[in-house]
C-alpha positions in Angstrom: 16.1 -8.9 10.0 14.7 -10.3 6.8 11.0 -9.5 6.3 9.9 -12.9 5.1 7.9 -14.3 8.0 4.3 -13.5 8.9 4.2 -12.3 12.5 2.0 -9.6 14.1 1.2 -8.7 17.7 -0.5 -11.1 20.0 -3.9 -9.5 19.2 -3.4 -9.5 15.5 -5.2 -12.1 13.4 -2.9 -13.5 10.7 -4.2 -13.0 7.2 -4.1 -16.2 5.1 -1.7 -16.0 2.2 -3.6 -16.6 -1.0 -6.8 -14.8 -0.3 -8.3 -13.6 -3.6 -7.5 -10.0 -4.4 -7.0 -8.0 -7.5 -5.2 -5.0 -8.8 -6.7 -2.9 -11.5 -4.8 -2.3 -14.7 -5.6 0.9 -16.6 -4.9 2.4 -20.0 -6.1 1.7 -23.5 -5.6 -2.1 -23.3 -7.5 -2.1 -20.0 -10.3 -0.1 -21.5 -10.8 -2.6 -24.3 -10.6 -5.6 -22.0 -13.1 -4.0 -19.6 -15.8 -4.0 -22.2 -15.2 -7.6 -23.2 -14.1 -9.3 -20.1 -14.5 -7.4 -16.8 -17.5 -5.1 -17.1 -20.3 -6.0 -14.8 -23.3 -7.7 -16.6 -26.1 -5.2 -17.3 -29.3 -5.8 -15.4 -31.9 -7.7 -17.3 -35.4 -6.5 -17.9 -37.5 -6.4 -14.8 -34.5 -6.0 -12.4 -33.2 -2.9 -10.6 -29.9 -2.0 -9.1 -29.6 -0.9 -5.5 -29.8 2.9 -5.1 -26.6 3.1 -3.2 -24.4 1.2 -5.8 -21.0 2.8 -5.9 -19.6 4.2 -9.2 -17.6 1.8 -11.3 -13.9 2.6 -11.8 -13.4 4.0 -15.3 -11.6 1.9 -17.9 -10.7 -0.8 -15.4 -10.1 -4.5 -15.9 -9.9 -6.8 -12.8 -6.7 -8.9 -12.6 -6.2 -11.5 -9.9 -3.1 -11.3 -7.8 -1.6 -12.9 -4.7 -1.6 -11.4 -1.3 1.8 -10.9 0.4 3.2 -11.5 3.8 2.4 -9.2 6.7 6.0 -9.4 7.8 7.3 -9.1 11.4 6.8 -5.4 11.9 3.1 -4.9 12.1 1.6 -3.1 15.1 -2.1 -2.9 16.0 -3.9 0.3 16.9 -2.2 2.8 14.7 -3.5 6.3 14.1 -6.0 7.3 11.4 -4.3 10.2 9.8 -3.4 11.4 6.3 0.2 12.4 7.1 2.3 9.6 8.8 5.7 11.3 8.6 6.0 12.6 12.2 8.8 14.9 11.0 10.9 12.0 9.5 13.4 13.1 6.9 13.2 11.8 3.4 11.9 12.7 0.0 8.1 13.4 -0.1 5.8 10.5 -1.2 2.2 11.3 -1.9 0.2 8.1 -2.2 -3.2 7.9 -4.0 -4.5 4.4 -3.6 -7.9 3.5 -5.0 -9.8 0.6 -3.5 -12.4 -1.3 -5.6 -14.5 -4.4 -5.4 -13.0 -7.2 -7.5 -16.3 -8.6 -8.7 -17.9 -5.3 -9.9 -15.0 -2.9 -10.1 -17.1 -0.5 -8.0 -15.1 1.8 -5.8 -15.3 1.2 -2.0 -15.7 4.3 0.1 -14.9 4.4 3.8 -12.4 1.6 3.6 -9.5 2.0 6.0 -6.2 1.8 4.1 -3.4 1.2 6.5 0.4 1.4 5.7 3.7 1.0 7.5 7.3 1.1 6.3 10.9 1.7 7.1 12.5 5.1 7.4 15.6 6.2 5.4 17.8 4.1 7.6 15.7 1.0 7.2 14.3 1.2 10.7 10.6 0.5 11.6 9.0 2.4 14.5 8.6 0.1 17.5 11.7 -1.9 16.3 14.4 0.6 16.0 17.9 -1.0 16.1 17.0 -4.0 14.0 18.8 -2.5 11.0 21.8 -1.4 13.0 21.0 2.2 13.7 20.4 4.1 16.9 17.6 6.7 16.7 14.6 7.9 18.7 11.6 5.5 18.5 8.1 6.9 18.9 6.5 3.5 18.1 4.3 5.3 15.6 6.4 7.0 12.9 5.6 6.0 9.3 2.5 4.1 10.4 -1.1 4.9 10.0 -4.1 4.9 7.7 -6.9 6.9 6.2 -10.5 6.2 5.1 -11.1 6.2 1.4 -13.2 9.0 0.0 -16.4 8.8 -2.1 -14.2 7.9 -5.1 -12.5 5.1 -3.2 -9.2 7.0 -2.9 -7.0 6.9 0.1 -4.6 9.9 0.1 -1.6 9.4 2.4 1.5 11.6 2.8 4.8 9.9 3.8 8.4 9.8 2.7 10.1 7.5 0.2 11.1 4.4 2.2 14.6 3.3 3.0 15.8 -0.3 2.9 17.0 -2.9 5.4 19.0 -6.1 5.1 17.5 -8.7 2.8 14.6 -6.7 1.4 14.0 -4.2 -1.5 12.3 -0.9 -0.8 8.7 -1.5 -0.1 5.6 -0.5 1.9 3.2 -2.8 3.7 -0.5 -2.3 3.3 -3.8 -3.6 4.8 -7.3 -2.8 3.8 -10.1 -2.9 6.4 -13.8 -2.2 6.1 -16.5 -1.4 8.7 -13.9 -0.1 11.3 -14.9 2.0 14.3 -12.9 5.2 14.8 -11.8 5.6 18.5 -11.5 8.8 20.6 -7.7 8.4 20.7 -7.4 8.8 16.9 -7.1 5.1 16.2 -9.5 2.5 15.0 -10.9 -0.9 16.0 -13.0 -3.8 14.8 -14.1 -4.2 11.2 -13.0 -6.8 8.6 -9.5 -7.1 7.1 -9.9 -7.6 3.4 -6.4 -7.4 2.1 -2.7 -7.6 3.2 -0.1 -6.8 0.6 3.0 -4.8 -0.2 3.8 -1.9 -2.5 6.9 -1.7 -4.6 9.0 0.9 -6.3 10.6 1.2 -9.8 14.3 0.2 -9.4 15.7 3.0 -11.6 14.0 5.6 -9.4 15.1 3.9 -6.2 18.7 3.9 -7.4 18.6 7.6 -8.0 17.0 8.2 -4.6 19.5 5.9 -2.8 22.5 7.9 -4.1 21.4 11.1 -2.5 21.4 12.3 1.2 19.8 11.4 3.5 19.3 7.9 1.9 23.0 7.6 1.2 23.7 7.5 4.9 22.1 4.1 5.1 25.2 1.9 4.6 23.3 -1.5 4.7 23.7 -3.3 1.4 20.5 -2.6 -0.7 18.6 -5.5 -2.1 17.2 -4.7 -5.6 13.7 -5.3 -6.9 15.0 -8.2 -9.0 16.8 -9.7 -6.0 13.9 -9.5 -3.6 12.4 -12.7 -2.2 8.9 -11.4 -2.0 8.3 -9.4 -5.2 7.6 -11.7 -8.1 8.1 -9.4 -11.1 4.4 -9.1 -11.7 4.3 -5.4 -12.1 1.1 -3.6 -11.0 -0.5 -6.9 -10.4 2.1 -7.5 -7.6 1.9 -4.1 -6.1 4.3 -2.0 -8.3 3.4 1.6 -7.9 3.2 4.1 -10.8 5.5 6.9 -9.7 5.3 10.4 -11.0 8.0 13.0 -10.2 6.8 16.0 -8.2 9.7 18.2 -9.5 12.9 18.2 -11.4 15.0 16.2 -8.9 14.4 13.2 -6.7 14.5 15.4 -3.6 11.2 17.0 -4.8 9.5 13.7 -4.2 7.0 11.5 -6.1 3.4 10.7 -6.3 2.6 7.0 -6.1 -0.7 5.6 -7.5 -2.2 2.2 -7.7 -5.7 0.8 -7.9 -6.2 -2.1 -5.5 -9.2 -4.4 -5.8 -10.3 -6.6 -2.9 -12.9 -9.3 -2.5 -15.5 -7.7 -0.3 
């Protein structure tokens, strides 16, 4: 099934496409621009800042970007947990996603960053079989989220995603604030601030796809350039920065991105 329509569960509230969000570019250029274009205005004489103002992300410049479709595979009520693998095979992927306020670039602690994605065979939990494979379906594998820490960072352990017909390798993401954690390990309530997708460097994906267990997925792979959702916008469109965790793809990768939301 091609993941190009926005459809959640009956209780899910669709997120309007086009809500204003940002991604944060970093590096020397960003540091220069932050001083001239994106740094919050200093308080004038006679004014004070709130005592609980969050720290500002270092060397950050706010860049507007589009939200992206939720897709047809979202499920409500997933677990709050830092490891979403549930024993699924695949190369390790350690995500470090920083959430900031788009107006001030201040980090946002205690935001719930929720992700979901396909396994190595391109199957989503709760929808196994849609990509032509028969495997056990817990309804929860490769789904879940975690609260950002005091530095605005959500650290999530998963596996490098597989692919399914019509889409490149990607991860879906939502950012919520003011959620209530429930006794069953899930969450409820709060405000949904962002719905988007995370993408992967094509050269790295090609190396991963050539190796087992990913090579057992015989569905034709859509490349990043061929994808109907990714718009070649780089980090501003959700492209992760990937760092190898070892000398071969099987050792896995760390994926980082700073995501700004309009809070």
